[in-house]
N, C-alpha and C positions, 0 to 999 in steps of 0.2 A: 084539733087538727090530728088527723092520721098521718103518722110519719110514712113517707115514700120508702117503699122497699127498693134497695139497690139491685138491679137485675145486670147480671154478668151477661154481656154481650159476646157472643164468639166471634173471633175475627174471620174475615172473608175468606175463602179457599184460595184466591189470589194472594193475600197477604200472607196466609200460612205457606203457600208455595214459594213466594219470595224469601221468607225467612229461611227455608230448609235450603233453597238454592244458594243463599248466602253463606249457610253453615257449611255446604259441601265444598264451595269454592274455597273458603278459608282452609278446610282440611286439605284442598289440593294444594294451595300455597305451601302448607306446613311439610306436605309429603313430597320434597322436592325430587327424592330418589325415584320415586314412581313417576313422576312427569318425565325426568330425563330419560329414564328407560323406554318410554312409549316413544320419545323422538330419537333417541340413539340407536335404538335398535334395528328400526327400519332403514335408517341411514347406513349403518354397518352391513346390512343385508343387500342394500343397494349398491355399495362400494364392493362386496363380495361378489355379487353376481356380474358386476359392470367390469371389474378389473381382473378377477381370477377365472371365471367361467365364460365371460361375455366373448372373449376370443374365440373360444371353441364352438360356441352357439352361433354367432355372428360374426363372421370375419370382416365385415365392413366398418366395424368400429361404431355402429349407430345402436348396439344393443341398449344402451341407457334409455333410448327414446321408446323401445319397445317395453322395457321392464317397468318404467315409472308408474302407470295406471295400476299395476298390480302391486307395487310398493305402496301407493297410496291406500289401497284396501287392506293390506297387510298392516300398515300403520294405523289404520281405524280399529283393526281387530285388537290388536295389542292394547290400544288405549282404552277400548270398551271392555275388556276384560277384567280391568280392575273393579269395575262396577259390580261384578258377582261378589267380590271379596268385600267391598264396602258394605253392599246391603246385608249380605250374611253376617257381618260383624255387628251391624245394627241390631239384627233379628236376634243374635245370640248373647249380647252383652247386657240385656235387660232394659236399654234406654227406650224400647218401643212401649214397654208397660208403664213406663214414667210418661211418655207423651200421651198415652191413653188417658190418664187422669186429668189432662188438660182439656179445654173446650177447643180442641183442634183436631182436624183429621189427620191422624197419624200415617196414613199411606203417604201423606206430601213427602215423607222422609224419602221415599223410593223417587218420586219426582225430582227432588232436589240432587239426588246422586245422578240422575239421568241427565238433567240439564247441564250440570257441572262437568259431567264426562264429555259431553258433545261440545262444550266449550273449550276443553282441554284437548280434545281430538282435532277440532278446527285449527287451533294454534299449531299441533304437531303436524298437520297435514300441510299448513302453509310453510312451515320451516323445510319440511321434507321436498317440497315442490322447489323452494329456493334452492336447496343443495343439489337437486336434480339439474337445474338450470346452469349452475356453476359446473357440474360434470359433463355437460353438453346435451342436455335435453332439449330438442328443437320442436317445440309446439307449433302447429299450424292453425290453431282454433282463433276463430274471430270471437267478437264480443258475446254473440248469442251462444256460441258453443261453449264459452267458457261459463257462462251463467247456467246453462243447462248442466254442464259436467259439474258445476259446484251444487247445483240443487240435487243431483244424483248421490254425490259425495255425502251430503247431510242427511239425505234420507236413508242411505246405507249405513250411516253412523248411528243415526236414530234408531233404526231397527236393529242393528247389532246391539247395541247399548240397553234397550228395553228385554232384548232376549238374554243378555247376561244378567239383567236385574231379575228376571224370572228364575234363572239358574241360583242366583243368590237367596233367593226366597224359599226355594225347596231344598236347599242342601243344610245339613246340619251344623257345619262350621264353616268359617273362612278358608280353611285349607281344602275341604272338600270343594267349596266353590270354585277355588282356583283350579283344582283338579280336573273338574267337569269341563269347566269353561275353555281349558286348555285344549281339549279335542277340536272346538271350532276354529282354532287358529291353524289347523292343518289344512283346511279346505282351500286357502289360496295356493296351496302347493300342488294340489290335485286339480288345478285348473289351468286356464291359458295364461296365468300371470307370468311365467318365467320361459315357457316354450310353447308353441302351437300344438293344440291337442292332437293332430293328425301325426305328430311324431311319436305319440305315446303308444304302447302296446295296445291291440284292437279291444283287448277285455276291459281296459281302463278308460278308452275314448268314450264310450256310452256313459259312464258317470262323469267325466269331467265335462263332456258337452251339456249335461242336462241338470247338472247342480246349480245352486243359485249364483256363486260366484262368478262364475263364466260369463254370462251375459252382462253382467255389471262391469266387468273388466274390459270386454269387448266394447260395449258402448261408450265407456270411457275413453278407449283407445282410438275409437273412431271420431270421437269428438276434438280430442287433443290432437292428434297427428293426422286426422284426415283418413278419408276413405268411407265407404257405405257404411252406415249404421245398421242397416236391414232391420230384422225383427228384434234386434237385441235391445234397443231401447225400451219398448213396451214390455218385453219379456221381464227386463231387469226391474221395472217399475212394478209389474204384477209379482214378482217374487218378493219384492221389498215390502210392498203393500199387504200381501198376505201373511208375511212373517211377522210384519209389525203388528198387524190385528191380532194374531194368535198370541203374540207375546204380551200384549195389553191385556188380553183376556185371561191368560195364565197368571201375569201378575195379580190381577185383581182376585182371582179364586184363591191362590196362593196365600195372598196377604190376609184375606177374611179367615182361612183356616188356621194360620199360625197366629195373628195378632187380633182378631175379632173384626168388627164391622166398621169401626172408627178408623 
């Protein structure tokens, strides 16, 4: 009898992704400081704008209701930014080369970071909304509005996270990834997150009205506190879908260039 030759079977893509998602989630639980900062910083900013600047901006005392949609996206941005650092760390510490020697798709390490970041961000977003309710946030959304708003937030977080993952892939170090990614965190300040864009200088209004953050914020604001959503809903979806697609392509190309096809 001929002896049967053992054949090593590669794990499925789903199994590989689940393993790397679990790895990233365990890293998140160990990095308590990063998780706390992703939650506490947006809360501190909400307290700052509500109690320090809010009286000057809105004398009715309802500024917290206006500012919450912007704080939600700010929270998503801060939480997603750590993905760039995590991905850059894996790309520079040699572990990707080790993964390439195994019968797995090493690109799944990026997917693991993205999914774990989305989970962390959703937890942080729920906590931020809970604190906002304690501060006097008064949403008028029905069930369908909440579901649409939740879907939009998830899409925005997914988009931002893949974009930060791409930044982590193309930078040479975790420090550089954090620096380049930090630039994106300024976009909410140049939008309608904290003040209406018509109060800005005319030369800034054009950018504020046509950058991707503003329609997402205005759509969330209309869904959560009432008012016409207008064109903001589909414009926000188009912005997110377009950036997400470009980020996925960027990640795929950048990973092949740095780590090979696997």
